C-alpha positions in Angstrom: 0.3 0.3 0.0 1.0 3.8 0.2 2.4 3.3 3.5 5.2 1.2 2.2 6.4 3.3 -0.3 6.4 6.5 1.8 9.5 7.9 3.4 10.6 8.4 7.0 8.8 12.0 6.9 5.8 11.3 4.9 2.3 10.8 6.3 0.7 8.3 4.3 -3.2 9.2 3.2 -2.5 12.9 3.5 -3.1 14.4 0.3 -2.1 17.9 0.5 0.1 19.4 3.6 1.4 22.8 4.0 4.6 22.4 5.8 7.0 25.1 7.4 10.3 23.4 7.5 12.4 25.4 10.6 15.3 26.8 8.6 18.1 28.8 10.5 19.8 29.6 7.6 17.3 31.1 5.5 18.2 33.1 2.2 14.6 34.1 1.6 11.1 34.1 2.7 8.0 33.1 1.0 5.9 36.4 1.7 2.8 35.3 0.0 1.1 32.8 -2.5 -2.0 33.4 -4.5 -3.8 30.7 -6.2 -5.4 27.3 -5.9 -2.0 25.2 -6.0 0.8 25.7 -3.3 4.0 26.4 -3.9 6.9 23.7 -3.6 10.6 23.2 -3.5 12.1 20.2 -5.3 13.5 18.1 -2.3 9.7 18.5 -0.7 7.6 15.2 -0.2 4.8 14.7 -3.1 1.8 16.5 -1.7 3.5 18.9 0.5 3.5 22.6 -0.2 4.8 25.5 1.1 2.7 28.1 2.6 3.3 32.3 3.2 5.9 32.8 6.0 8.1 29.7 4.9 12.1 30.2 5.0 14.2 29.1 2.0 17.5 27.6 2.3 20.7 28.3 0.1 20.3 26.9 -3.5 16.7 25.7 -3.2 14.8 25.3 -6.4 11.2 27.0 -6.0 8.6 25.6 -8.0 5.4 27.6 -8.6 2.8 25.7 -10.6 0.0 26.9 -13.2 -2.7 29.1 -11.8 -0.5 30.0 -8.9 1.7 33.3 -7.9 4.1 33.8 -5.0 6.2 36.5 -3.6 9.7 36.0 -2.2 11.6 38.2 0.0 15.3 38.1 0.2 17.2 38.8 3.3 17.8 42.3 2.7 14.0 43.1 1.9 14.7 42.8 -1.9 11.0 41.6 -3.4 10.5 39.3 -5.7 7.1 38.3 -7.7 7.1 35.1 -9.3 4.3 34.3 -12.0 3.1 31.1 -12.7 4.6 28.0 -13.6 8.3 29.2 -12.7 11.1 27.6 -11.5 13.6 29.7 -9.6 16.9 28.9 -7.5 17.2 30.6 -4.4 20.6 32.4 -3.8 23.6 29.9 -2.8 24.1 31.7 0.6 22.7 34.3 2.8 25.2 37.1 1.4 24.7 36.1 -2.2 22.3 38.2 -4.2 22.4 35.8 -7.4 19.2 33.8 -8.4 19.0 31.7 -11.2 15.4 31.2 -13.2 15.0 28.1 -15.2 11.6 29.0 -16.7 8.7 31.4 -16.2 8.3 34.7 -14.9 10.0 37.0 -12.2 9.5 40.5 -11.4 12.3 41.8 -9.3 12.3 45.2 -7.0 15.0 46.5 -5.8 14.7 49.7 -3.6 17.2 52.5 -3.0 20.0 51.7 -1.1 19.7 48.0 -1.8 22.5 45.9 -3.3 22.2 45.1 -7.0 20.3 41.9 -7.7 21.6 39.1 -10.3 19.4 37.1 -11.9 20.6 34.4 -14.4 18.8 32.6 -17.1 20.4 30.4 -19.6 23.5 32.0 -20.9 22.4 35.5 -19.9 22.7 37.6 -16.7 20.7 40.5 -15.9 21.9 42.8 -12.9 19.1 45.0 -11.4 21.2 48.0 -10.0 17.6 49.7 -8.8 13.9 49.5 -9.4 11.8 46.8 -11.0 12.9 44.7 -13.7 11.0 41.9 -15.3 12.5 38.5 -16.8 10.2 36.0 -18.5 12.0 32.6 -19.8 10.2 30.1 -22.1 12.1 27.3 -23.6 15.8 29.1 -25.1 13.9 32.2 -25.2 14.3 35.2 -22.9 12.8 38.6 -22.6 13.3 41.6 -20.3 11.6 44.5 -19.4 12.5 47.4 -17.1 9.8 49.0 -15.4 11.7 52.0 -13.9 15.5 52.2 -12.2 18.4 50.7 -14.2 19.8 47.2 -14.9 22.7 45.5 -17.1 22.1 42.7 -19.5 25.0 40.5 -20.2 24.2 38.1 -23.2 26.1 36.6 -26.2 29.3 38.6 -24.8 27.6 41.8 -25.0 26.7 44.2 -22.3 23.7 46.0 -22.5 22.6 49.1 -20.4 18.7 49.0 -20.0 16.9 51.9 -19.0 13.2 52.5 -17.7 11.0 51.4 -20.9 13.5 49.2 -22.2 12.3 45.9 -23.4 15.1 43.4 -25.0 14.7 39.7 -26.1 17.3 37.0 -26.6 18.9 35.6 -28.0 19.8 38.8 -29.5 19.7 39.2 -33.0 22.5 38.7 -35.3 22.8 41.9 -36.7 22.1 43.6 -33.3 25.1 41.9 -31.6 27.4 42.8 -34.9 26.0 46.3 -34.7 27.1 46.5 -31.2 30.4 44.8 -31.5 31.3 46.6 -34.6 32.1 42.9 -36.2 30.7 40.0 -38.4 28.2 38.2 -36.9 29.0 35.2 -35.5 27.0 31.8 -36.8 24.0 31.0 -34.2 24.7 27.6 -32.9 21.3 26.1 -31.9 21.2 24.6 -28.6 20.7 21.0 -28.3 
């Protein structure tokens, strides 16, 4: 039966459990969860979910399912809004300001006086100096929008300063890359 396959920490027969693991070295806190399905980390037992107030450990992978949105606050107060169907890796340590977006959509809000936030996605690195920036990752395509503030995008060997209202998509168009580098476009090698 189900009891045989359940691990030591599992409670067989419970379909959905909201857990709040006690974490001392938290790098972020889940401040809000909106939607019918809970937010999970990839190391949680099947059928268990994190609720608002749950703390994240360094390097944990946060999974926000379809139909659900979540808000995450880093230790220094930087706010991240996670849209549905998003997979985000928490910073590697308490002092780290670097997250990784595997897929989905994240809006980062960096207030004045907070350290810049680094968001890696695929081969791209977005550094949000201040303000509000949106990153969307679908398959091997990415798009970036700066609502207000300033950010820098590093992609395909280029470094692009982004100002309010900026919208850019990657992979960068070859002519854009060549134009910025002042050289012949390199062949685009598809990722396997």
